[in-house]
DRENPA-3360 file (N, C-alpha, C; in nm, 2 decimals, always signed):
BEGIN
1 = MKNHLGAV = +5.82/-0.02/-6.52/+5.81/+0.09/-6.43/+5.68/+0.13/-6.39 ~ +5.61/+0.16/-6.49/+5.48/+0.21/-6.47/+5.39/+0.11/-6.40 ~ +5.39/-0.01/-6.42/+5.32/-0.12/-6.34/+5.37/-0.11/-6.21 ~ +5.49/-0.11/-6.18/+5.56/-0.11/-6.05/+5.49/+0.00/-5.95 ~ +5.50/+0.13/-6.03/+5.42/+0.26/-5.95/+5.30/+0.24/-5.91 ~ +5.21/+0.17/-6.03/+5.07/+0.14/-5.99/+5.06/+0.04/-5.88 ~ +5.13/-0.05/-5.88/+5.12/-0.17/-5.76/+5.16/-0.08/-5.63 ~ +5.27/-0.01/-5.62/+5.29/+0.07/-5.50/+5.15/+0.16/-5.47;
9 = ADNRRTAK = +5.12/+0.22/-5.56/+4.99/+0.32/-5.53/+4.87/+0.23/-5.48 ~ +4.87/+0.11/-5.53/+4.75/+0.02/-5.47/+4.77/-0.01/-5.33 ~ +4.89/-0.05/-5.30/+4.93/-0.06/-5.15/+4.91/+0.05/-5.06 ~ +4.92/+0.15/-5.11/+4.90/+0.30/-5.02/+4.74/+0.30/-5.02 ~ +4.69/+0.28/-5.11/+4.53/+0.29/-5.11/+4.47/+0.20/-5.00 ~ +4.51/+0.07/-4.99/+4.46/-0.03/-4.91/+4.49/+0.00/-4.77 ~ +4.62/+0.07/-4.76/+4.66/+0.12/-4.61/+4.58/+0.24/-4.55 ~ +4.48/+0.28/-4.62/+4.41/+0.40/-4.59/+4.33/+0.40/-4.44;
17 = SESAFRTI = +4.33/+0.47/-4.36/+4.28/+0.47/-4.22/+4.12/+0.45/-4.24 ~ +4.08/+0.38/-4.13/+3.94/+0.35/-4.14/+3.84/+0.47/-4.12 ~ +3.90/+0.56/-4.07/+3.83/+0.70/-4.05/+3.83/+0.80/-4.18 ~ +3.92/+0.76/-4.26/+3.95/+0.85/-4.37/+3.82/+0.86/-4.48 ~ +3.83/+0.96/-4.54/+3.72/+0.97/-4.65/+3.76/+0.88/-4.77 ~ +3.66/+0.85/-4.84/+3.69/+0.79/-4.96/+3.63/+0.84/-5.08 ~ +3.71/+0.85/-5.18/+3.65/+0.88/-5.32/+3.54/+0.79/-5.37 ~ +3.48/+0.86/-5.47/+3.36/+0.77/-5.53/+3.41/+0.64/-5.57;
25 = SEAAKELG = +3.54/+0.63/-5.64/+3.57/+0.48/-5.68/+3.62/+0.42/-5.59 ~ +3.68/+0.46/-5.48/+3.71/+0.38/-5.35/+3.58/+0.34/-5.28 ~ +3.49/+0.42/-5.29/+3.37/+0.37/-5.22/+3.29/+0.26/-5.32 ~ +3.29/+0.30/-5.42/+3.23/+0.20/-5.53/+3.28/+0.05/-5.51 ~ +3.42/+0.04/-5.53/+3.49/-0.07/-5.51/+3.47/-0.15/-5.36 ~ +3.48/-0.07/-5.26/+3.44/-0.12/-5.13/+3.30/-0.20/-5.11 ~ +3.21/-0.11/-5.18/+3.06/-0.16/-5.16/+3.03/-0.28/-5.29 ~ +3.12/-0.29/-5.39/+3.09/-0.39/-5.48/+2.98/-0.32/-5.58;
33 = LQQHVLRF = +2.98/-0.18/-5.61/+2.88/-0.12/-5.69/+2.98/-0.05/-5.80 ~ +2.89/+0.00/-5.91/+2.94/+0.09/-5.99/+2.93/+0.25/-5.95 ~ +3.01/+0.33/-6.00/+3.01/+0.48/-5.96/+2.88/+0.54/-5.99 ~ +2.84/+0.48/-6.10/+2.71/+0.57/-6.15/+2.58/+0.53/-6.05 ~ +2.60/+0.40/-5.99/+2.50/+0.37/-5.91/+2.51/+0.45/-5.78 ~ +2.60/+0.48/-5.73/+2.64/+0.58/-5.61/+2.57/+0.71/-5.64 ~ +2.60/+0.79/-5.75/+2.55/+0.92/-5.80/+2.39/+0.89/-5.82 ~ +2.36/+0.77/-5.86/+2.19/+0.78/-5.88/+2.13/+0.79/-5.75;
41 = WESKFPQI = +2.19/+0.68/-5.64/+2.14/+0.69/-5.52/+2.14/+0.82/-5.45 ~ +2.24/+0.89/-5.48/+2.25/+1.04/-5.41/+2.11/+1.11/-5.46 ~ +2.07/+1.10/-5.57/+1.94/+1.16/-5.62/+1.82/+1.11/-5.57 ~ +1.82/+0.97/-5.53/+1.69/+0.93/-5.46/+1.70/+0.92/-5.32 ~ +1.83/+0.93/-5.23/+1.81/+0.93/-5.11/+1.89/+1.05/-5.05 ~ +1.81/+1.15/-5.02/+1.88/+1.29/-4.96/+1.97/+1.26/-4.83 ~ +1.96/+1.13/-4.78/+2.04/+1.11/-4.65/+2.19/+1.10/-4.69 ~ +2.22/+1.06/-4.82/+2.33/+1.04/-4.86/+2.41/+1.16/-4.92;
49 = KPMKRAGG = +2.49/+1.22/-4.83/+2.55/+1.36/-4.87/+2.71/+1.34/-4.86 ~ +2.76/+1.28/-4.96/+2.93/+1.30/-4.96/+2.96/+1.45/-4.96 ~ +3.08/+1.46/-4.90/+3.13/+1.60/-4.92/+3.20/+1.63/-5.05 ~ +3.17/+1.74/-5.10/+3.20/+1.76/-5.23/+3.31/+1.87/-5.23 ~ +3.42/+1.85/-5.32/+3.52/+1.95/-5.32/+3.51/+2.01/-5.46 ~ +3.61/+2.13/-5.47/+3.61/+2.19/-5.60/+3.60/+2.09/-5.71 ~ +3.54/+2.13/-5.81/+3.51/+2.05/-5.93/+3.44/+1.95/-5.91 ~ +3.33/+1.94/-5.81/+3.26/+1.80/-5.76/+3.29/+1.71/-5.74;
57 = RRYYRPED = +3.42/+1.68/-5.68/+3.46/+1.56/-5.66/+3.41/+1.51/-5.52 ~ +3.36/+1.38/-5.52/+3.29/+1.34/-5.42/+3.40/+1.28/-5.30 ~ +3.35/+1.30/-5.17/+3.43/+1.22/-5.05/+3.33/+1.17/-4.97 ~ +3.35/+1.04/-4.94/+3.24/+0.98/-4.87/+3.29/+0.96/-4.73 ~ +3.22/+1.00/-4.62/+3.26/+0.97/-4.48/+3.23/+0.82/-4.45 ~ +3.30/+0.76/-4.34/+3.25/+0.63/-4.30/+3.12/+0.59/-4.28 ~ +3.04/+0.70/-4.20/+2.91/+0.68/-4.18/+2.82/+0.68/-4.31 ~ +2.88/+0.74/-4.43/+2.82/+0.73/-4.57/+2.83/+0.59/-4.62;
65 = LVLLADIR = +2.94/+0.52/-4.60/+2.98/+0.40/-4.65/+2.86/+0.30/-4.56 ~ +2.84/+0.33/-4.44/+2.78/+0.22/-4.36/+2.62/+0.23/-4.42 ~ +2.57/+0.37/-4.44/+2.43/+0.39/-4.48/+2.42/+0.33/-4.62 ~ +2.53/+0.36/-4.71/+2.50/+0.29/-4.86/+2.51/+0.14/-4.84 ~ +2.59/+0.07/-4.75/+2.60/-0.07/-4.74/+2.47/-0.12/-4.70 ~ +2.40/-0.05/-4.60/+2.26/-0.09/-4.56/+2.16/-0.07/-4.68 ~ +2.18/+0.04/-4.76/+2.09/+0.05/-4.87/+2.10/-0.05/-4.99 ~ +2.24/-0.10/-5.00/+2.25/-0.21/-5.10/+2.21/-0.33/-5.05;
73 = SLLHDQGY = +2.22/-0.36/-4.93/+2.18/-0.48/-4.86/+2.01/-0.49/-4.89 ~ +1.97/-0.38/-4.87/+1.81/-0.38/-4.86/+1.77/-0.39/-5.00 ~ +1.83/-0.33/-5.10/+1.79/-0.32/-5.25/+1.82/-0.47/-5.30 ~ +1.96/-0.51/-5.28/+2.01/-0.62/-5.36/+2.00/-0.76/-5.29 ~ +2.00/-0.77/-5.16/+1.99/-0.89/-5.10/+1.84/-0.92/-5.04 ~ +1.78/-0.81/-4.99/+1.65/-0.84/-4.93/+1.52/-0.79/-5.03 ~ +1.56/-0.74/-5.14/+1.45/-0.76/-5.23/+1.35/-0.63/-5.22 ~ +1.41/-0.51/-5.15/+1.33/-0.38/-5.13/+1.33/-0.31/-5.26;
81 = TIKGVQKL = +1.25/-0.21/-5.29/+1.23/-0.14/-5.40/+1.29/+0.00/-5.35 ~ +1.33/+0.08/-5.44/+1.38/+0.22/-5.41/+1.29/+0.30/-5.31 ~ +1.15/+0.29/-5.37/+1.06/+0.35/-5.28/+1.02/+0.28/-5.13 ~ +1.06/+0.14/-5.13/+1.04/+0.09/-5.01/+1.15/+0.14/-4.91 ~ +1.28/+0.15/-4.96/+1.39/+0.19/-4.87/+1.37/+0.35/-4.83 ~ +1.32/+0.42/-4.93/+1.29/+0.56/-4.91/+1.21/+0.56/-4.79 ~ +1.07/+0.49/-4.81/+0.96/+0.50/-4.71/+1.03/+0.44/-4.57 ~ +1.13/+0.35/-4.58/+1.19/+0.29/-4.43/+1.27/+0.41/-4.35;
89 = LDQHKGKL = +1.34/+0.48/-4.46/+1.42/+0.59/-4.41/+1.33/+0.70/-4.36 ~ +1.21/+0.73/-4.42/+1.13/+0.84/-4.39/+1.06/+0.80/-4.26 ~ +1.02/+0.69/-4.24/+0.94/+0.63/-4.12/+1.06/+0.65/-3.99 ~ +1.16/+0.61/-4.02/+1.27/+0.62/-3.90/+1.35/+0.74/-3.92 ~ +1.32/+0.84/-3.95/+1.39/+0.99/-3.94/+1.52/+0.98/-4.01 ~ +1.54/+0.91/-4.14/+1.66/+0.91/-4.19/+1.75/+0.81/-4.14 ~ +1.71/+0.71/-4.06/+1.81/+0.61/-4.01/+1.73/+0.48/-4.05 ~ +1.81/+0.38/-4.09/+1.78/+0.25/-4.13/+1.74/+0.15/-3.97;
97 = PSEIAVAS = +1.66/+0.08/-3.98/+1.63/+0.00/-3.86/+1.76/-0.07/-3.80 ~ +1.86/-0.09/-3.88/+1.98/-0.15/-3.78/+2.06/-0.01/-3.71 ~ +2.04/+0.10/-3.77/+2.10/+0.21/-3.70/+2.04/+0.24/-3.58 ~ +1.90/+0.23/-3.58/+1.80/+0.26/-3.49/+1.82/+0.17/-3.39 ~ +1.85/+0.04/-3.40/+1.86/-0.06/-3.29/+1.99/-0.04/-3.23 ~ +2.09/+0.02/-3.29/+2.23/+0.03/-3.23/+2.21/+0.15/-3.14 ~ +2.13/+0.24/-3.18/+2.11/+0.37/-3.08/+2.04/+0.31/-2.95 ~ +1.94/+0.22/-2.97/+1.84/+0.19/-2.85/+1.90/+0.07/-2.79;
105 = LTETADLV = +2.02/+0.01/-2.83/+2.09/-0.11/-2.77/+2.12/-0.10/-2.61 ~ +2.15/+0.02/-2.57/+2.17/+0.05/-2.42/+2.03/+0.02/-2.32 ~ +1.92/+0.07/-2.38/+1.79/+0.03/-2.35/+1.75/-0.10/-2.34 ~ +1.78/-0.18/-2.44/+1.73/-0.31/-2.44/+1.83/-0.39/-2.36 ~ +1.96/-0.36/-2.33/+2.07/-0.42/-2.26/+2.00/-0.41/-2.11 ~ +1.94/-0.31/-2.07/+1.90/-0.29/-1.93/+1.78/-0.40/-1.88 ~ +1.71/-0.42/-1.99/+1.59/-0.53/-1.97/+1.63/-0.67/-1.96 ~ +1.74/-0.68/-2.04/+1.80/-0.83/-2.05/+1.93/-0.85/-2.00;
113 = SDQIQPPV = +1.96/-0.77/-1.90/+2.13/-0.76/-1.88/+2.15/-0.91/-1.81 ~ +2.07/-0.98/-1.72/+2.12/-1.10/-1.67/+2.12/-1.21/-1.79 ~ +2.08/-1.19/-1.90/+2.08/-1.30/-1.99/+2.20/-1.27/-2.09 ~ +2.27/-1.15/-2.10/+2.38/-1.11/-2.20/+2.51/-1.16/-2.14 ~ +2.58/-1.22/-2.21/+2.72/-1.28/-2.20/+2.82/-1.16/-2.22 ~ +2.91/-1.16/-2.15/+3.02/-1.08/-2.16/+3.09/-1.07/-2.32 ~ +3.08/-0.93/-2.37/+3.14/-0.95/-2.50/+3.28/-1.03/-2.52 ~ +3.30/-1.09/-2.64/+3.43/-1.14/-2.67/+3.51/-1.06/-2.71;
121 = AVSGNVTA = +3.64/-1.06/-2.68/+3.75/-0.96/-2.72/+3.79/-0.98/-2.84 ~ +3.80/-0.87/-2.96/+3.82/-0.91/-3.08/+3.99/-0.88/-3.08 ~ +4.06/-0.96/-3.14/+4.19/-0.93/-3.16/+4.21/-0.89/-3.30 ~ +4.31/-0.80/-3.30/+4.36/-0.72/-3.42/+4.27/-0.60/-3.45 ~ +4.26/-0.53/-3.54/+4.18/-0.43/-3.59/+4.05/-0.47/-3.67 ~ +3.95/-0.41/-3.64/+3.80/-0.43/-3.70/+3.81/-0.32/-3.83 ~ +3.81/-0.38/-3.93/+3.81/-0.31/-4.07/+3.69/-0.25/-4.10 ~ +3.66/-0.15/-4.17/+3.54/-0.08/-4.22/+3.45/-0.18/-4.28;
129 = SDKIALTN = +3.52/-0.28/-4.34/+3.43/-0.38/-4.43/+3.36/-0.47/-4.33 ~ +3.44/-0.49/-4.21/+3.39/-0.59/-4.12/+3.28/-0.51/-4.03 ~ +3.30/-0.37/-4.01/+3.19/-0.29/-3.95/+3.07/-0.31/-4.04 ~ +3.08/-0.30/-4.18/+2.96/-0.29/-4.27/+2.90/-0.42/-4.26 ~ +2.99/-0.53/-4.27/+2.91/-0.67/-4.25/+2.84/-0.70/-4.13 ~ +2.89/-0.64/-4.02/+2.81/-0.65/-3.90/+2.72/-0.58/-3.87 ~ +2.72/-0.46/-3.96/+2.59/-0.38/-3.95/+2.48/-0.45/-4.02 ~ +2.51/-0.48/-4.14/+2.41/-0.57/-4.22/+2.37/-0.69/-4.15;
137 = LLGELEDL = +2.46/-0.77/-4.10/+2.41/-0.87/-4.01/+2.31/-0.83/-3.88 ~ +2.35/-0.72/-3.84/+2.25/-0.67/-3.73/+2.11/-0.65/-3.79 ~ +2.09/-0.58/-3.92/+1.99/-0.55/-3.97/+1.91/-0.66/-4.00 ~ +1.98/-0.77/-4.05/+1.89/-0.89/-4.11/+1.82/-0.95/-3.98 ~ +1.93/-0.96/-3.87/+1.87/-1.02/-3.73/+1.76/-0.93/-3.69 ~ +1.75/-0.81/-3.69/+1.63/-0.71/-3.64/+1.51/-0.75/-3.74 ~ +1.53/-0.77/-3.85/+1.41/-0.80/-3.96/+1.37/-0.93/-3.90 ~ +1.44/-1.03/-3.87/+1.40/-1.18/-3.82/+1.33/-1.14/-3.68;
145 = QGILKLVL = +1.36/-1.05/-3.60/+1.31/-1.03/-3.47/+1.18/-0.97/-3.49 ~ +1.15/-0.88/-3.59/+1.03/-0.81/-3.61/+0.94/-0.91/-3.68 ~ +0.97/-1.02/-3.75/+0.89/-1.12/-3.81/+0.85/-1.22/-3.68 ~ +0.93/-1.26/-3.61/+0.90/-1.33/-3.48/+0.82/-1.28/-3.40 ~ +0.82/-1.17/-3.38/+0.74/-1.08/-3.30/+0.59/-1.06/-3.34 ~ +0.57/-1.03/-3.48/+0.45/-1.05/-3.56/+0.37/-1.19/-3.54 ~ +0.47/-1.30/-3.57/+0.41/-1.43/-3.55/+0.35/-1.45/-3.41 ~ +0.45/-1.42/-3.32/+0.40/-1.43/-3.18/+0.30/-1.36/-3.14;
153 = GQAEKNT = +0.27/-1.25/-3.19/+0.14/-1.17/-3.17/+0.03/-1.22/-3.22 ~ +0.04/-1.27/-3.35/-0.10/-1.35/-3.41/-0.11/-1.46/-3.34 ~ -0.02/-1.54/-3.30/-0.04/-1.67/-3.23/-0.13/-1.63/-3.10 ~ -0.08/-1.53/-3.04/-0.14/-1.50/-2.90/-0.28/-1.45/-2.92 ~ -0.32/-1.40/-3.05/-0.44/-1.35/-3.07/-0.55/-1.48/-3.09 ~ -0.49/-1.58/-3.15/-0.56/-1.70/-3.20/-0.58/-1.78/-3.07 ~ -0.53/-1.75/-2.97/-0.54/-1.87/-2.87/-0.64/-1.81/-2.75;
% end
C-alpha cells in the first residue's frame, strides 16, 4: 500500500502547473543535477534567488529554472568555467545571451521582417522542459551567430 501511495504521489507531482514553484528536489530532478549543486550555484551566482520559506526550504520560480538550465548548459555542455559564466552574467547585467536575444527579438524582427516565415502553430501544451530546451537551443544559435560575425568581420578586414 505504501508503494501504491508513493506512485499516486509521483503522478500528482508530474501534473504540476508549469508556472508552479518547484522545490529543490523537483528542480534538481528536472535539470538533471544534484541538490547540492543548486545550493553551490546559489553561492556563486547572485542572480539565482529561490524564494525561501520558514526553515530555509527553497522554492524555484519558472524563470529560476530557465536561468539554471542556461548556466548548466554553459558549464556542462559548452565548457565554460564558473568564472566565465559569472563574467558573462556581469557583462550582460544579470542576463545570459539567450535572454538578451529574446528581449531584443522584436528589434531584429523589424530589420528582417520580409525574410521571416510565419510561426508554425504548436499543437498541445509546451512544457517547462520544452521551454528550457528551446532557450538552450536559442543560446547555442546565438553563440554560432557571434562566431560567424567574427569570422565575417575578419574576412572583410583581410580583403
